[in-house]
C-alpha positions in Angstrom: 46.8 199.9 12.5 45.7 196.6 14.1 42.7 196.7 11.5 44.9 197.4 8.5 47.3 194.6 9.8 44.4 192.3 10.0 43.3 193.2 6.6 46.7 192.8 4.9 49.4 191.1 6.9 47.3 188.2 8.2 45.8 187.7 5.0 49.2 187.6 3.4 50.5 185.0 6.1 47.3 183.0 5.5 48.0 182.8 1.8 51.8 181.7 2.3 50.5 178.9 4.7 47.9 177.8 2.2 50.6 177.7 -0.5 53.0 175.8 1.7 50.3 173.3 2.6 49.2 172.7 -0.9 52.7 172.1 -2.2 53.5 169.8 0.8 50.2 168.0 0.0 51.3 167.4 -3.7 54.7 166.1 -2.6 53.1 163.8 -0.2 50.5 162.7 -2.9 53.3 162.2 -5.5 55.2 160.0 -2.9 52.1 158.1 -2.3 51.6 157.7 -6.1 55.0 156.2 -6.3 54.5 153.7 -3.5 51.2 152.6 -5.1 53.1 152.2 -8.6 55.7 150.2 -6.7 53.1 148.0 -5.2 51.7 147.5 -8.7 55.1 146.4 -9.9 56.0 144.3 -6.9 56.7 140.8 -8.0 56.7 139.4 -4.5 53.1 140.6 -4.3 52.2 138.7 -7.4 51.1 141.9 -9.0 51.8 141.3 -12.7 51.3 143.9 -15.3 50.7 141.3 -17.9 49.5 137.7 -18.1 49.0 135.3 -20.8 47.4 131.7 -20.9 47.3 129.1 -23.5 45.0 126.1 -23.0 46.0 123.0 -25.0 43.3 120.4 -25.4 44.2 116.9 -27.0 41.6 116.7 -29.8 41.1 112.9 -29.5 41.8 112.0 -25.9 41.5 108.3 -26.6 44.1 108.5 -29.3 47.4 107.4 -27.6 49.5 107.9 -30.9 49.4 111.7 -30.7 52.2 114.3 -30.9 53.8 114.8 -27.5 54.5 118.4 -26.7 58.1 119.1 -25.8 57.7 121.1 -22.6 61.4 121.5 -22.3 61.7 123.3 -25.4 59.0 125.5 -24.3 60.6 126.3 -21.0 63.7 127.1 -23.0 61.7 129.7 -24.9 61.0 131.8 -21.8 62.0 131.4 -18.2 58.7 133.1 -17.1 56.4 130.2 -18.4 54.5 128.0 -15.8 53.1 124.8 -17.0 50.2 122.9 -15.4 48.0 119.7 -16.4 44.7 119.3 -14.9 43.2 116.1 -13.7 40.3 115.7 -16.0 39.8 115.1 -19.6 38.0 118.4 -20.6 38.7 121.9 -20.0 35.9 123.7 -18.0 35.6 127.3 -17.4 35.7 129.1 -20.7 38.7 130.7 -22.5 39.3 133.2 -19.7 42.4 133.3 -17.5 40.5 131.2 -14.9 43.3 128.8 -13.7 46.0 131.3 -14.0 44.1 134.0 -12.1 43.4 131.6 -9.4 46.8 130.3 -9.0 48.8 133.4 -9.1 46.2 135.3 -7.2 45.8 137.7 -10.1 42.1 138.6 -9.1 42.3 138.3 -5.5 45.1 137.4 -3.1 42.8 135.4 -0.8 42.6 132.8 -3.8 46.1 132.0 -2.7 46.6 130.5 0.7 49.9 128.6 1.0 50.1 125.2 2.3 54.1 124.9 2.3 56.0 128.0 2.2 55.3 129.9 -1.0 54.5 128.7 -4.2 57.4 128.0 -6.6 57.4 125.8 -9.7 61.0 125.7 -10.0 61.6 124.0 -6.6 62.3 120.2 -6.8 59.9 118.3 -4.5 60.2 114.8 -3.4 57.1 113.8 -5.4 55.2 115.3 -8.1 54.0 118.9 -6.9 50.3 119.9 -7.4 48.1 122.6 -6.6 44.7 121.5 -5.5 41.2 123.1 -5.0 40.0 123.8 -1.5 37.4 121.2 -1.5 39.9 118.4 -2.3 42.5 119.7 0.3 39.8 119.7 3.0 38.7 116.2 2.1 42.2 115.1 2.3 42.4 116.1 5.8 44.5 119.2 5.1 47.5 117.1 4.5 50.7 118.2 2.6 50.7 115.0 0.5 47.8 113.3 -1.7 47.5 109.9 -3.2 45.8 109.5 -6.4 45.9 106.3 -8.5 48.8 105.0 -6.4 50.8 108.1 -7.2 51.8 110.3 -4.2 51.8 114.0 -4.9 53.3 117.0 -2.8 50.7 119.7 -2.2 52.5 122.9 -2.7 49.3 125.3 -3.0 45.7 125.5 -2.4 43.1 127.4 -4.3 40.5 128.9 -1.9 37.2 129.5 -3.8 33.6 129.0 -3.4 32.3 125.4 -2.9 30.3 125.9 -6.2 33.3 126.7 -8.1 34.4 123.9 -10.4 38.1 124.9 -9.7 37.6 123.9 -6.3 37.3 120.1 -7.1 40.3 119.9 -9.4 43.9 119.0 -9.1 46.7 120.7 -11.1 50.0 119.0 -11.6 52.9 121.3 -11.9 55.3 120.6 -14.7 58.8 119.8 -13.5 61.7 119.0 -15.7 63.6 117.3 -12.9 60.7 114.7 -12.3 60.2 111.9 -14.8 56.9 111.1 -13.1 55.6 114.4 -14.2 56.4 113.6 -17.9 54.4 110.5 -17.6 51.4 112.3 -15.9 51.4 115.0 -18.5 51.1 112.1 -21.2 47.9 110.7 -19.6 46.2 114.3 -19.4 44.5 115.7 -22.3 44.5 119.3 -21.0 47.6 121.5 -20.5 47.9 125.1 -19.3 50.7 127.3 -20.3 50.8 130.6 -18.3 53.3 133.5 -18.8 53.6 136.6 -16.5 55.8 139.6 -17.2 56.3 143.2 -15.8 56.4 144.6 -19.4 55.4 144.0 -22.9 58.5 141.9 -23.6 56.7 139.3 -21.9 54.1 139.4 -24.8 57.1 138.9 -27.3 58.3 135.5 -25.3 54.5 134.3 -25.4 54.3 135.1 -29.0 57.4 132.7 -29.4 55.5 130.1 -27.6 52.3 130.5 -29.8 54.5 130.1 -33.1 56.2 127.1 -31.5 52.8 125.3 -30.8 51.8 125.7 -34.3 53.6 122.4 -35.2 51.2 120.7 -32.7 47.7 122.1 -34.1 46.8 118.7 -35.6 46.9 117.0 -32.4 46.0 119.8 -29.9 43.4 122.6 -30.0 45.1 125.9 -28.9 43.0 128.4 -27.0 44.9 131.7 -26.3 43.9 134.2 -23.6 45.8 137.6 -22.8 45.3 140.3 -20.1 47.0 143.4 -19.3 47.0 145.8 -16.4 46.8 144.6 -13.0 43.6 143.2 -11.7 45.0 142.2 -8.3 45.5 145.7 -7.5 42.3 147.3 -9.1 41.8 149.0 -5.7 45.1 150.7 -5.7 44.5 151.7 -9.5 41.2 153.4 -8.4 43.1 155.0 -5.4 45.6 156.3 -7.9 43.0 157.7 -10.1 41.5 159.8 -7.4 44.9 160.8 -6.3 45.5 162.3 -9.7 42.4 164.5 -9.6 43.4 165.4 -6.0 46.9 166.5 -7.0 45.2 168.5 -10.1 43.1 170.1 -7.5 45.9 171.1 -5.2 48.1 172.4 -8.1 45.1 174.7 -9.2 44.8 175.8 -5.7 48.3 176.5 -5.4 48.2 178.6 -8.3 45.0 180.5 -7.0 46.7 181.1 -3.7 50.0 182.4 -5.4 47.9 184.8 -7.8 45.8 186.1 -4.9 49.1 186.6 -2.7 50.8 188.3 -5.6 48.2 190.8 -6.2 47.8 191.6 -2.7 51.3 192.2 -2.1 51.3 194.5 -5.3 48.5 196.4 -4.3 50.6 199.3 -3.0 52.4 199.5 -6.6 48.9 199.4 -8.0 48.1 202.5 -5.9 51.4 204.4 -6.8 50.6 203.5 -10.6 47.1 205.2 -10.2 48.9 208.4 -8.7 51.0 208.5 -11.7 47.9 208.8 -13.7 48.1 205.4 -15.4 45.0 203.9 -16.6 43.5 200.7 -15.3 44.5 198.8 -18.6 48.1 200.1 -18.4 48.4 199.1 -14.6 46.9 195.6 -15.5 49.2 195.1 -18.5 52.1 196.1 -16.6 51.3 193.6 -13.7 50.4 190.9 -16.3 53.9 191.2 -18.1 55.7 191.1 -14.6 53.7 187.9 -13.7 54.3 186.4 -17.1 57.9 187.1 -17.0 58.7 185.7 -13.3 56.3 182.6 -14.1 58.2 181.9 -17.3 61.6 182.1 -15.4 60.2 179.9 -12.6 58.9 177.3 -15.3 62.1 177.3 -16.9 64.0 176.7 -13.5 61.4 173.9 -12.6 61.6 172.3 -16.2 65.5 172.2 -15.9 65.6 170.7 -12.4 63.0 168.3 -13.2 64.6 167.1 -16.4 68.0 166.5 -14.5 66.2 164.8 -11.6 64.4 162.5 -13.8 67.0 161.8 -16.4 65.2 163.7 -19.1 62.1 161.6 -18.9 58.9 163.2 -17.3 55.9 161.1 -16.4 52.4 162.4 -15.0 53.7 162.4 -11.5 56.7 164.7 -12.2 54.6 166.9 -14.6 51.9 167.6 -11.9 54.7 168.4 -9.5 56.3 170.7 -11.8 53.1 172.7 -12.6 52.4 172.8 -8.9 55.8 174.1 -8.1 55.9 176.8 -10.8 53.8 179.4 -8.8 55.7 178.6 -5.8 59.1 179.1 -7.3 57.8 182.2 -9.0 56.9 183.8 -5.7 60.2 182.7 -4.1 61.9 184.5 -7.1 60.2 187.8 -6.6 60.0 187.4 -2.6 62.4 190.1 -1.9 61.3 192.8 -4.2 57.6 192.0 -3.5 57.9 192.5 0.0 60.5 195.3 -0.2 57.7 197.5 -1.4 55.8 196.7 1.5 58.6 197.8 3.9 57.6 201.3 3.1 54.4 202.7 4.2 51.8 203.8 1.6 52.2 207.3 2.9 56.1 207.4 2.2 55.6 206.1 -1.3 52.9 208.7 -2.1 55.4 211.4 -0.6 58.1 210.0 -2.9 55.9 210.1 -5.9 54.8 213.7 -5.1 58.7 214.8 -4.9 59.3 213.0 -8.1 
C-alpha cells in the first residue's frame, strides 16, 4: 500500500505543488514586469519614452542683422519644450542627442548630479540659470553661482562627464521668459538647442509643430533635427523585461506540462476501466482528448472573460501570458471534483462494478 501511495499519491501531490509554484511565479513575474514598466514611464526618474532635439546654428554669427527666433511662441507650441543656448559659436558633437542626453540623464543618471535641488527650467532664479560642465564647476570652486563677462549666473545643474568630453567644458544657458537678461544672452549666442520630452507619440506631434514653425527662420538659421524613441536610461530594465518574458513563457509551458501529467495520472484508473470494457487504445485516447479539450476550452473562455473584464477589454503581453498560464490551472480546478472522485474508489471496486455491469 505504501509503495502504491508513493507511486501515485505523492506524485500527484508533487504535481499540484509544481503547478502552484509555477502559477505563483508567473503572478510574481507579471507583477515585476508591471513595476519595470512603471519605472520606464516614471517622469520623476527622467525616464522618457521619446526625446527630440533641434539644434539651431546662426548661418553667419558675425551678422547682427539676423531674424531673431521668438522663443515665447515656441514655448507656447508645447509646454514640453526645453530651450538652451551654449556659450560658444559653433556646435560641437554631431547631430546626436548629446546635450539633451547629458542634461536630462537619458543615457546615464550619473550624468545628472544636481547642485541646487532638482533641475527645473520653469523655476525663476535671481540670475540667469545655467547648466555647466563638470570641469567648469570644479574650476569655479563648486560654487552655486558663476560670473562670465560681468554677468552673474545661477548654476542649477552640473553635467558629470569625462575630462576629455567637450561638453565638460561648456556652459548652457537655460531660456527663461521671466528673465530679460536671458533674451539678451540668447541674442549673443549663435547656437540654440530645443529639446522635447514626452511619454507618448503625442510629443512627436508637438515637436512637428515646432519644426514647421522654424521653417520661417531657415534663411538665417540652419536646423538640425534629431529624434530618439524608447528608453535608453533604463536599457538594463528593458533587457531584464526581455529575460522576464522568456521566463514567463517557460513557466507557462511548464505549468501546462505539469497539469497534463497530473490529468493523465488521475485518469489512469479510468483508462484501466475503459480497457476492461474492451475499448481500443485509440478510442481511449480520443475519449481523453475530447474531455481535455472540452474542459480546457471552458477554462479558456472563463479566463478570457475574467481577463477582459479586469483589463477593460484591452489585453497586452503580460495579461496574455497570465491567461495562457492560468488556463490549465483553471481547467484542473473545474474538473477537480470529478477527477478525484474516481480516485476515492479503489481500482478493485471499479473492476467489480464493471463485471457486474
